[in-house]
N, C-alpha and C positions, 0 to 999 in steps of 0.2 A: 099300371097296376091292375090287379084284379079286386073290382070293388064290391063284390058279391061276398058276404059275410060266411065262412065256412070254419068248421073246427077239424084240426088235423091231430090225431095222435101218432106220437113218435115214441117206440121204445128204444131204450139204450141212450137216452138223450145226452147223457153225460159223455159220450164217446167222442173220439177226435172227429169223426165223421158226421154224426147227428148234430153236433153244435153247429156246423156248417150248413145243415139242412135248416135248423132253426133261423139262423141270420138269413139265409137267402129267401126263406119263406116270408119272414117279417119284412124284408126288403121289397118284395115283388108282390105281395097280398095283403089283405087286410085281416086275415084269418087268425083265430085264436089258436094257441098250440097246447096240448096236454102232452108233457114229457113225463114218461115212467123210466125209473132206473133204480137199481138196487144200490147203486153208489158205493159199491163195495170196495172200489180200485182207489188208491190215493190220488188226490188231484182232479178227479172227475167233477166234483161239486164245484171247484175253482174253474173249471172250463166254462160251465154255463155262467158264472159271474163275470169272468173276465169278457167273454163274448159280448154279453149285455151292457158292460160298463160304459162303452161309449153311446148305448141307446138306452138309458134308463126307463124311457117311456115303455119300453117293450115288455118290462115286467108286467105291465097291467093286461097283457096278451097272453101271458105264460102261466100254466100252473104246473107245478111239480108235484108227481105222485112218487114216494118212495115205496118200492115194491119190488120183491124179487119174484120173476116171473116163473120160476119153476113151479110156485103156488098159484091157485087158482084165483082168478079175480072174482072177489066175493060179491054177493048182490049188494052190500051195502056200498063198496067203493063202486060198483057200476053204477048205481044211482047217484052217488056223489059226483062222478066224472060226468055225466049227463049225456047228451047227444053228440054223436060222433059222426062227421061226415067221410073222414078219410083216415085211414092206417097205414103207417109207413112201419113195417116190422123189421128193425134193424138189430135188435138185441141179440147178440151171440157171442160166446167165447170164439176168440179168433187167433189165438196163438198156435201155429202148426206145431213147433217143438213141444208146447205142453201139451198137446194132443197125442203126440207119440209117446211121451214120457208116461202119461196117465190117461189113457183113452176112456175109460169106463165112466168116471163121473163127467168127463168133458162132453162125451157124447149124449148121456142122458140129460145134461144141463140144457144143451141145445135143442133135443128133441122134446123135452118138459115143456120149455117157454113157448115153442111154436104151437104145440097144443093147446097151452093157456090161451095164447092170442087167437087161435082160430075158433076156439070155444066161445071166447068173449065175442068176437065178430059174429058169429053165429046168432047171439043174442042180440047186439045191438045193430046189426044189419047197415054196415057203412055203404057208402057207394062204391069205395074202391078199396081193397086190401092189397098193398103192395109188399111182397114178400122179397126182401133184398137177399141176394144169393151171390155166388163167386164164380169167378172162371175155373177156379179148381176141381168144379165138379165134374168138367168135362176131361179132367186128366190132361196129361202132357200133350204139348205140340211136339212135332217131329224136328224144328228147328226155329231159329229166330224168327223168319218170316213165312215158315210153311205152315200148312193145313190150319188156317185161321178157323175156330170153331163157329159154326152158325148155330142159331136157336134150334133147339131139338134135335142136335148131334147126339150122339150115344153119350150116356153118363157113365164115367169110368174114373171114379176117385183114387186117388193113390195114397191118402193118409186119412186118419180119423177124422181131422178137422173136415176135409174135404166131403168124407162119407157123412159126417153130422149135417152139413149143409144140404146133400143130395136128400139126405131123411127128410129134412125141413121141407124141400120141393116137394117131395112125394107125398108128404101129409097135406100140404095145402092144395095140391091137385086133387086128393081124394075129397077134401072139404069143397072145394069149387064143383066137383061132380054131386057129390051126396048131399050137400047141404046148401048149395047155391050161394057159397060165400064168394064175392066179386075178386078173384085173386089174378092178380098181374105179378110175374115173376121178373125180376131184374137179374142179370148177371154181370158184375162188374170186374175190374181188374185192380190192382194195387192203387189204393188211395194215399192222397199225401195232403199235407196242408197245415197250415197254422194251428198252434194248439196240440200238436202230435207228440206223444211221448218217445223216448230215445231208443226204445225197443223196436221201433219201425224203421225199416231200410234207410230210407232218405234222411232221416235225423240221425240216424246211426253214424251214417257217413259224415254227414255235417259236424257232428259233436266231434268224432274222430280227427277230422281235418283241422277243425280249431283248435284243437289241443295238441297238433302236430303228431297225431299216432299213427301207425301203420293200420291198415285196412286189410282184413280178410276177405277175399272175393273168392266164391265157390265156382270151380270150373278149371278145366284145362285150357291152355292157350287155344283159341279157335273154337273153343266148345264151351263158352261162358253162358250162364244162364241168362235169359232174357223175359222181360215183362212190358206191359203198356201201363205206364203210370198215369193217372187222372187226379187232378186238384178235386178235391171233395165239394168245392162249391160248383165245379161243373157237372159232378155226379148230381148233385142236388137239383141243377137247373134241368137235367135230363129228366130226372123223376117229376118235377113240377111239370115239365112239357107234357108228359105221358098222362099225369093226372088231368091236367086241363084240356088234352086233345085227343086222347086215345081211351075213351071208355071201355071198360072190359067187356067183351063178350061172354055171355053165360052158356052153360052147357046144354045143349040140345039131346033131349031123352033117346035113348036108343042109337046113338051115334057115338063113334070113337073119336070125337073132337077132343081138344085140349085147351087149356087157358091160354092166354097171350103172354108171350115172353119176349124180352128185349135183351139184347146185348149191349153193355154200355162201356166203351173201351175209351182210352186216351188217344191222342193224335199222333202219337211217336212211340214206335216200338224199340225198346234200348236193351242191350245187355247191361249187366251190373257193373262192368268196368266203364262203359261209356256213360252211365248215370253219374259215377264216381267222378270222372272227369269234367263232365259239366259241372257239377256241384264245385268241385275244386276252381274251376275257371270262374265262376260266378263269384266265389269268395276271394278270389285273387289269391289262391294259396297253393303250395306245392302238393301233390297225391303222392303218399307214399302206401303201397299196397303188396299184398303177397297172393298168388293164386294156391287154391288147395283143391284136390279131387273131390268134388261134391258127391259123387257117387259112392265112394268108399265111407265117407263121414256123415253123410244125411239121408240115411235111408228113409224112404217117403216122401222125400222132396223132388219134386219135379224140375228138370232144369229150364224148359220152356213152357209158357202160357201164350195164347193168342185167341182174342175174340174178333168176329168179324161184326162189325155195328152198322153194315150197309141198310139194315131194315129200319134202325131209328132215323139214320141220316136220311132216308129216302123220304121220310115223313115231315122233313122240313126242320129238325133239330139242328143246331150248330153249337159248338163248344164256344163260351163268351171269352174264355182266355185260352191262347197257345199254352204248350207245355211249358215252354221257356220263361214266358211272361208269370205264369203261375208259380213256377219253382223260384224264380228269383224274387218275387214277392214273399214266398215262404221263407226263405233263407234270410232275408232281410228282417223280416218279423222275429224269426227264431233268434237271430243275434242281438237283437235289441230287448227280446225277452227270454234270456238264458235259463229261467226258471223253467221253461218247457222243455228245453233240451236235456235237462237233468231230471224230469220227471219220469219215474218208473211206472209201469203198468201197474 
């Protein structure tokens, strides 16, 4: 365990990914955490309570700040929060379908909140500012196992959600160059884990299988969309590894350098049918499904995403749990706590 006392601020603390960061940091460090969230979504305050139920002593190390980050952090709030060593900027709207249906407020929300946090970081001067981003900024891969995207490959977002995350990255890079904010960008793929709501694909599959319902899988036979799935605790472990071992390099004036960026992918690339089959097998249930043409029914949705995480692994990071171990644990937890399967975003 890291014995040096630090303070880490995490935005979007009530989200299904951030609560795993909270637990992982508490398990492996003695840091305090400041968690910021608007808590506009049902069930999100319950996530934090549920995660800390088994460890009530952690409440002494956690401060929750309820604030909508589309509004600036006031000087009074900044002084109340106090000293910050690390910022993990995770807050974002992330529903691709919602971004397609109503893009303007969606994009404005994600742009405004990253501006708020970068302005805040400019004032409080943390050691590290982790900007959490997505594989979707790179656009589609050509196939299930083809052209895995490396750090600093071309940014070609296909939908408003991906564009809003690309905008966040661009703004973060500008603050790194202009104001010296110590930015590190991480791009990750589909996260899953305990306390995830049923709008997310693995839980949606699990819920349908448990209820003996048919699952809709987008794609044609032999052309089914694929992803790399990573448990949120593994993702948290990778980010903690970067904070501890990879200090951000800063901009050198009059050069065309760029901040550090790391891809964080799961250990297994699966198409959506393979994922459903594994979940059904782990649940010991029959899988019922139908295929529909994703291209005609889901404009803006890319069939394949793929990240190359060689850079991160070459630095010595290893995933604590395999994909199947973490998926099995998640399924068992969700079946024992069915309230999370039924929680809507």
